[in-house]
C-alpha positions as CSV (number, residue, x, y, z in Angstrom):
1,X,-87.6,107.6,28.8
2,X,-87.1,108.1,24.6
3,X,-90.3,108.7,24.1
4,X,-90.7,111.4,27.3
5,X,-87.9,113.2,26.1
6,X,-89.5,113.0,22.6
7,X,-92.7,114.0,23.5
8,X,-90.6,116.7,25.3
9,X,-89.0,118.5,22.2
10,X,-92.6,117.5,20.5
11,X,-95.8,119.3,20.6
12,X,-98.4,119.7,23.1
13,X,-100.7,116.0,21.8
14,X,-97.5,114.0,22.6
15,X,-97.6,115.3,25.9
16,X,-100.8,114.6,26.4
17,X,-100.5,111.0,25.2
18,X,-97.8,110.4,27.8
19,X,-99.5,111.8,31.0
20,X,-102.5,109.9,29.7
21,X,-100.4,106.4,29.5
22,X,-98.8,107.4,32.7
23,X,-102.2,108.3,34.3
24,X,-103.8,105.2,34.0
25,X,-101.1,103.4,35.7
26,X,-100.4,105.2,38.1
27,X,-101.7,103.8,41.6
28,X,-105.4,105.1,43.0
29,X,-103.5,107.3,45.9
30,X,-101.3,109.2,43.5
31,X,-104.1,109.9,41.1
32,X,-106.8,110.8,44.4
33,X,-103.8,113.2,45.5
34,X,-104.1,114.6,41.9
35,X,-107.7,115.8,41.6
36,X,-107.0,117.1,45.4
37,X,-103.9,118.8,45.4
38,X,-103.0,119.9,41.6
39,X,-104.1,122.7,39.5
40,X,-104.9,120.1,36.9
41,X,-108.0,121.7,35.2
42,X,-106.8,120.9,31.8
43,X,-106.0,116.9,32.9
44,X,-109.4,116.1,35.2
45,X,-111.1,114.2,32.7
46,X,-108.0,112.0,32.3
47,X,-107.6,111.5,36.1
48,X,-111.1,111.2,36.8
49,X,-111.1,108.6,34.5
50,X,-107.6,106.6,35.3
51,X,-108.9,106.7,38.9
52,X,-112.3,105.0,37.9
53,X,-110.7,102.9,36.0
54,X,-108.6,101.2,39.2
55,X,-112.1,100.1,40.8
56,X,-110.1,100.8,44.0
57,X,-113.6,101.8,46.4
58,X,-111.6,103.9,49.1
59,X,-109.8,106.0,46.6
60,X,-113.4,106.6,44.6
61,X,-114.8,107.4,48.0
62,X,-111.9,109.7,49.3
63,X,-112.6,111.7,45.6
64,X,-116.1,112.1,46.1
65,X,-115.5,113.5,49.9
66,X,-112.6,115.3,49.0
67,X,-112.6,116.9,45.3
68,X,-114.5,120.2,44.5
69,X,-117.0,120.0,42.3
70,X,-115.0,121.0,39.6
71,X,-112.9,118.5,39.4
72,X,-115.2,115.7,40.6
73,X,-116.8,113.7,37.7
74,X,-120.4,111.5,37.5
75,X,-117.5,108.3,36.0
76,X,-116.0,108.6,39.9
77,X,-119.2,108.0,41.3
78,X,-120.7,105.3,38.7
79,X,-116.8,103.4,39.3
80,X,-117.5,103.3,43.4
81,X,-121.4,101.9,42.5
82,X,-119.9,99.7,40.6
83,X,-117.5,98.4,43.3
84,X,-120.2,96.8,45.2
85,X,-118.3,97.6,47.9
86,X,-120.8,98.1,51.0
87,X,-118.9,99.9,53.2
88,X,-118.0,102.6,50.7
89,X,-121.5,103.2,49.4
90,X,-122.6,103.5,52.9
91,X,-119.7,105.9,53.3
92,X,-120.3,108.1,50.3
93,X,-124.1,108.0,51.2
94,X,-123.3,109.6,54.7
95,X,-120.2,111.8,53.8
96,X,-120.9,113.4,50.1
97,X,-121.2,116.2,49.7
98,X,-124.6,117.1,47.8
99,X,-124.2,117.5,43.8
100,X,-121.9,114.1,44.1
101,X,-124.7,111.7,45.7
102,X,-126.3,109.8,43.5
103,X,-129.9,107.8,44.3
104,X,-128.0,104.8,42.5
105,X,-125.7,104.8,45.2
106,X,-128.5,104.4,47.8
107,X,-129.8,101.5,45.4
108,X,-126.2,99.2,45.2
109,X,-126.0,99.4,48.7
110,X,-129.5,98.2,48.9
111,X,-128.6,95.7,46.1
112,X,-125.3,94.4,48.7
113,X,-127.6,93.2,51.1
114,X,-125.3,94.4,54.1
115,X,-127.3,94.4,56.9
116,X,-124.5,96.0,59.2
117,X,-124.0,98.9,56.1
118,X,-127.8,99.1,55.7
119,X,-128.2,99.7,59.5
120,X,-125.9,102.5,59.5
121,X,-127.6,104.1,56.6
122,X,-130.6,104.1,58.3
123,X,-128.8,105.6,61.8
124,X,-126.4,108.2,59.9
125,X,-127.9,109.6,56.6
126,X,-129.3,112.5,56.0
127,X,-133.2,112.3,55.2
128,X,-132.7,113.4,51.8
129,X,-131.0,110.3,51.3
130,X,-132.2,107.8,53.1
131,X,-135.4,105.7,51.3
132,X,-137.5,103.6,52.6
133,X,-136.2,101.1,50.0
134,X,-132.9,100.6,53.3
135,X,-135.8,100.2,55.3
136,X,-137.1,97.2,53.5
137,X,-134.3,95.5,53.0
138,X,-133.2,95.1,56.4
139,X,-136.5,93.9,57.0
140,X,-135.9,91.1,54.1
141,X,-132.3,90.1,55.9
142,X,-134.8,89.5,59.1
143,X,-131.8,89.8,61.7
144,X,-133.3,90.3,64.9
145,X,-130.1,92.1,66.2
146,X,-130.2,94.7,63.3
147,X,-134.0,94.8,63.7
148,X,-134.1,95.5,67.4
149,X,-131.1,98.1,67.2
150,X,-133.2,100.2,64.1
151,X,-135.8,100.7,66.6
152,X,-133.7,101.8,69.0
153,X,-131.0,104.0,67.1
154,X,-133.0,105.1,64.1
155,X,-134.5,108.9,63.9
156,X,-137.6,109.0,64.5
157,X,-139.8,108.4,61.2
158,X,-137.6,105.9,59.7
159,X,-138.6,103.4,62.1
160,X,-141.5,101.8,60.5
161,X,-144.1,98.9,62.0
162,X,-143.4,96.5,59.1
163,X,-139.8,96.4,61.3
164,X,-141.3,96.0,64.3
165,X,-143.3,93.0,62.7
166,X,-140.3,91.3,61.3
167,X,-138.8,91.6,64.4
168,X,-141.6,89.8,66.4
169,X,-141.6,87.0,63.8
170,X,-137.7,86.8,63.8
171,X,-138.5,84.7,67.4
172,X,-135.9,85.9,68.6
173,X,-136.7,86.0,72.7
174,X,-133.7,88.0,73.8
175,X,-134.7,91.1,71.3
176,X,-138.1,90.7,71.8
177,X,-137.4,90.6,75.5
178,X,-135.3,93.6,75.0
179,X,-137.3,95.6,72.6
180,X,-140.4,95.3,75.6
181,X,-138.6,96.9,77.9
182,X,-136.8,99.8,75.8
């Protein structure tokens, strides 16, 4: 309190130091809301840096989805990538506006080897974000359920003969039978 009171009486740099220290200890929800609701033009870099430091995938994703372009920083995208949280990487690919999404997010999702998120990326991501490497990562996992459903649910042009071959090589009689009858 003493320091805050002194800063109130001091110059603007003291206030900035107090604010920066506060933001670096703030919870991710508060920081996310600060980026959405408050006119923090002067402090947005501090807010974005503090949110990135939390490493909270949920609020990093929400910032990418909801913060306007002038407030969103590449630091937020990199912090989400660093979490290696497959669910929120997938959601970023599905929901983030152009300019917030980066190809590194797709690569980070591929590196997680989470079949469910790779499958949904193939199903839900816009064409400019989906890459053949996502399909290849799903092939490498060799899970017959996801391979079969990729063939059934993915938009035209995403399902490849390599996915069909991987499904055939899986030897899973149930999904081979279903694939033959779809």
